[in-house]
N, C-alpha and C positions, 0 to 999 in steps of 0.2 A: 616516442611513437610506439604503438601497439599493433600486433597482428590480430585480426578478428577472423574467426572461423565461423561461417554462417551455417547454422542448422545442426552442427555436430562438433565433437571435440577435436581440437587440433592436435592434442597429445592424447592419443587413444590407446587403450589397452587392446591386445590382440582379440579380434573377433567381435568387437563391440559396436563398430559403426561402419557406415559406408565410407569407402576410401575416397570418393569423389567429393571433395570439400572445397567450398569457395573461400579464398583468402583475400583479404583486403587490408591495406595499410591505412591507419587513421591516426590523427594526432590525439594525444592524451587530453583528458578533460571533458568538457560538455559533449563533444562528438561521441565519445565512447558511451557516456551516460545516456544520451538520447537513443543510441542503438539498443542498449540493454533494456530501455523502457518500452520498446516496441513489442516485447513479449515473445520474441523469437529466440529459441535456445542458442546461446553462443558461448564460446570460451574465449576469453581475452588473455593473450600471452604478452608478457613484457618483451619488447623487441631488444635483441642483442645489438647494441649500437657500435660495438667495437669488434666486429668479426675479423678473424684472420683472413687475409687477402692473398690471392695468387695473381701476380702481375696486375695488381690494383683491382682485381675483380673478386666478387664474393663466390663462395662455393659451399656445398655441404657434402657429407659422406653417406653413401648408402651401403648398409651392411645387411646381410640376410641371417635370419635365425630360424632354426627348425625346433619346434616344440613337440615332444611326444609324451605319452603317458603309458605306464606299465598297465597291462590288463588287470581288470578287477578294481578299477578306480584307485590304483596304487600311485606312487609318486610320479610327478612330472620330471622330464629331463629337457634341458635346453642346450642346443648346439649352435655354435657360431661358425659360419662358413669362413674359411681361411682367407678369402679374398673379397674385395668389394670394389667400389669405384667412387670417384668424385664427380659431382654434377656442378658445372660452372655456369656463371652468367656470361652474357655477351657484351656487357658494357661496364665501364669503370664504376666502382662503388661511390655513391654520393648519398650520405645519410639523410640530407634534407629533402631529397627527391622522393615522391610517392610513386614513381614509375615501377610497376611490378617487375619489369624485365631486369631491373637493377638489383632487386631484393630477393626474388623468388627463382630458384633454380629449376623448378618443375619444367619438364619438357613441353607440356601444353602451353606454358608461358613463353619459354625461350624459343620455340619453333617459329613464333611470330616476330621474333626480333631480327633486324637486318643483319646483325653480326653472328647469327647462329651458325656454328661450325667454322667460324673464321679462325679461331685460336686453337681449338681442339676438335678432333673428329666427333661430331655429335655432342659437343660440349661435355665430353667425358674425359677423365684422367684416371689412370690406374693408381693403385696404392703405391706401386713402385715408383711411378713418376712423382707422386706426392712426396715420398721419402727422399727422392733425389733432390727435389725442390728445397726441402727443409735442410738437407745437408749443405746446400750452397748458400744458405742464409746466414749472415753473421750473427743474427739473434738466436739461432738455434744450436743447441748442443746435441750430441749424439743420442741422448736419451729421450728427446722430444717425441719422435715418432713412436717408439714402443710405449711410451707413457700415454699417448693419445689412444693407441689400441687398447691398452689396459683400462683406460677410463671408459671407452665404449663398451667393453665386455662387462665391466662392473655395472654400468647402467642397464645393460641387457638383463643381467641377473636380477637386479632390483625390480625392473619392470615386470619380468615374468613372475617373480615371487609375489608381487603386488596383485597380479591378475589371476593367480591360480584358482581363486574362488569362483571366477566367472568362466574359466576354460572348461570345455567339455561338460556342460551342465547335465547332459543326458547320460553321462558315463559310458560312452560308446567305446568298445575295445578296438584296438588297432587303428586308431585315427591319429592325425597329426595336424599341425598348423605351421604353415610357412609364412613368416612375417618379414616385412622390410623396416628396418630401423634407419631413421634419418638423423644425422648428427651435425652439429656445427661447432667449430672451435673458435674461441675468441682470440684476441691478439696476445693473451697471456697463456695460451695453450690449454685453457680450461674447456672441456668438452660439455656441450649442452645437448639434451635430447630435444629435437624439434617435434617429431611425431613418430608413431608406430603405425605402419600400414598393414591392416589385416588382409587386404587384397592387393599386394604389391604388383605393380605392372611388370610383366616379363617381356615387354617389347624391347628391342635392341636398336641402338642408334650409333654404336661404334663397335669396332672389332674387339676391343677389350671387354666391353660390356657383354657382347655376344658370348665371349669365353666364360664370363662369370655366370651368366644366366643359363646357357645351354649345356655347360659342362659341370661347373661346381654345384649349381643348385640341384642337379639331379644325381651327382656322384656322392651319395650319402656317406660312403666310406671315407671321404676326404674331410668331413666336418670334424670340428674339434669340440668336445664337451666343455661347457663353461664351468 
């Protein structure tokens, strides 16, 4: 199965596309080919069919990154915020299903699900809750959580470095870019980049998410340089 992003890239570099992207799940083969033959710009991503699950449900991880540039078109700097949150689905994962609510953690999708908020407030978990969940799993060793964090930070570095040629094209001094990175871990604890949101939503749906958005995002002194 593949995920198709209509009209723009699903894995976007910061500042390159509109963040409102329509996602749909399609089977591989002729269906994908017919969509691409319509002439509408699309990016097709291989679907990760073995995601790590929490209580049999799929999740992804939202982390924020601040990108700045020294005055005079000098080097860029990227900072990872020390906290983030998990976005969970409302129903048990079933790979053969094309139900968006099973596969896509986006709030716009999950809010229409009957199980929204049933398991976690606003379908959100803190990184500390995630760490605790991993520590209780027989499959996980103590280094799994820090390794997942290291993988996310490494992907952030690679992404920002790949995009520097398109960042701040007018060389404006004293500007910055706040982007949202969405990650998925598979059941072997390998982290995958789902997408980079150039215009990440700052709406809040849980108390922990409110803490991340309203406090950490704006407390620049608490960010850590990558």
